[in-house]
C-alpha positions as CSV (number, residue, x, y, z in Angstrom):
1,M,0.2,-14.7,-3.3
2,C,-2.5,-12.1,-3.4
3,A,-4.1,-10.4,-6.3
4,V,-5.6,-7.0,-5.5
5,L,-6.9,-5.0,-8.4
6,G,-7.2,-1.6,-6.7
7,A,-10.7,-2.2,-5.6
8,L,-10.2,-0.6,-2.2
9,G,-8.5,2.4,-3.5
10,L,-11.0,2.9,-6.3
11,A,-13.9,2.5,-3.9
12,G,-12.3,5.0,-1.6
13,C,-12.0,7.4,-4.5
14,G,-15.6,7.1,-5.5
15,T,-15.7,4.3,-8.2
16,T,-17.7,1.1,-7.9
17,T,-15.7,-2.1,-8.5
18,N,-15.3,-5.7,-7.3
19,S,-12.2,-7.7,-6.6
20,A,-11.0,-10.9,-4.9
21,V,-7.9,-11.2,-2.8
22,N,-6.5,-14.7,-2.9
23,I,-4.8,-15.8,0.3
24,S,-2.8,-19.0,0.4
25,S,-5.5,-21.3,1.7
26,G,-8.7,-19.4,0.6
27,T,-10.2,-16.4,-1.1
28,L,-11.2,-13.2,0.5
29,D,-13.8,-11.4,-1.6
30,V,-14.1,-7.7,-1.2
31,Y,-17.1,-5.9,-2.7
32,V,-17.2,-2.2,-2.1
33,S,-18.9,0.8,-3.6
34,H,-18.9,4.5,-2.9
35,P,-22.1,5.5,-1.1
36,P,-23.8,8.9,-1.5
37,G,-22.5,11.6,0.9
38,G,-18.8,11.1,0.5
39,A,-18.1,8.5,3.2
40,G,-16.5,6.1,0.6
41,G,-13.0,6.0,2.3
42,Q,-14.4,5.2,5.7
43,T,-16.9,2.7,4.2
44,A,-14.2,0.9,2.2
45,A,-12.0,0.8,5.4
46,D,-14.9,-0.6,7.4
47,V,-15.5,-3.3,4.7
48,L,-11.8,-4.2,4.6
49,D,-11.7,-4.4,8.4
50,A,-14.7,-6.6,8.5
51,E,-13.3,-8.9,5.8
52,N,-10.0,-9.1,7.6
53,A,-11.8,-10.0,10.9
54,A,-13.7,-12.8,9.1
55,A,-10.6,-14.2,7.5
56,A,-8.7,-14.0,10.8
57,R,-11.5,-15.9,12.5
58,R,-11.2,-18.6,9.9
59,G,-7.4,-18.8,10.5
60,L,-6.5,-17.6,7.0
61,I,-4.6,-14.4,8.0
62,G,-3.7,-12.4,11.0
63,R,-5.8,-9.5,12.3
64,F,-4.9,-5.9,11.7
65,R,-3.1,-4.5,14.7
66,S,-4.8,-1.1,14.7
67,P,-8.3,0.1,13.7
68,H,-6.4,2.7,11.6
69,D,-4.7,0.1,9.4
70,P,-7.6,-0.5,7.0
71,F,-8.1,3.3,6.5
72,A,-4.4,3.7,5.9
73,I,-4.6,1.0,3.2
74,V,-7.6,2.6,1.5
75,G,-5.9,6.0,1.5
76,A,-2.6,4.7,0.1
77,V,-4.3,2.6,-2.6
78,C,-6.4,5.6,-3.5
79,E,-3.3,7.8,-3.9
80,L,-1.5,5.1,-6.0
81,V,-4.5,4.8,-8.3
82,S,-4.9,8.5,-8.5
83,R,-1.3,8.9,-9.4
84,Q,-1.7,6.3,-12.2
85,V,-4.7,8.1,-13.6
86,R,-3.0,11.5,-13.5
87,L,0.4,10.5,-14.7
88,G,-0.1,7.2,-16.4
89,V,2.6,5.6,-14.2
90,P,2.6,2.7,-14.4
91,A,1.0,2.3,-17.8
92,D,-1.5,-0.2,-16.6
93,V,-3.3,0.2,-13.2
94,L,-3.1,-3.6,-12.7
95,D,0.7,-3.2,-12.4
96,L,0.0,-1.7,-9.0
97,A,-1.4,-5.0,-7.7
98,P,2.0,-6.3,-6.3
99,V,2.5,-2.9,-4.5
100,I,-1.0,-3.1,-3.0
101,D,-0.4,-6.7,-2.0
102,R,2.8,-5.8,-0.1
103,L,1.0,-2.8,1.5
104,I,-1.8,-5.0,2.8
105,L,0.3,-7.9,3.9
106,G,2.8,-5.6,5.6
107,L,0.0,-4.5,7.9
108,I,-1.1,-8.0,8.7
109,P,1.0,-9.7,11.4
110,A,2.7,-12.9,10.1
111,D,2.9,-14.5,13.5
112,E,-0.8,-14.9,14.0
């Protein structure tokens, strides 16, 4: 359903990356990078929230229920990617994509 390559987590951790999230009837492109000054996590969350709002207006997905949801996603993805870098589990960071998909989709209401 969705293909997330860890862009949000990596951006929140301070790495520049690009990714696209495919949603059944369209594509949500997320481009984030870590700005100077250490505000990367909040910036990534703000971008995710703005992209979610735009996709919700187009009727592609539901809207996050809380302004804290995008920040929680960025933090969780950052920790998943950090764990993969530290421990090598899973062997390929792209294997985290289904976990990240479920995390994001779990915070977007299905009934909207």
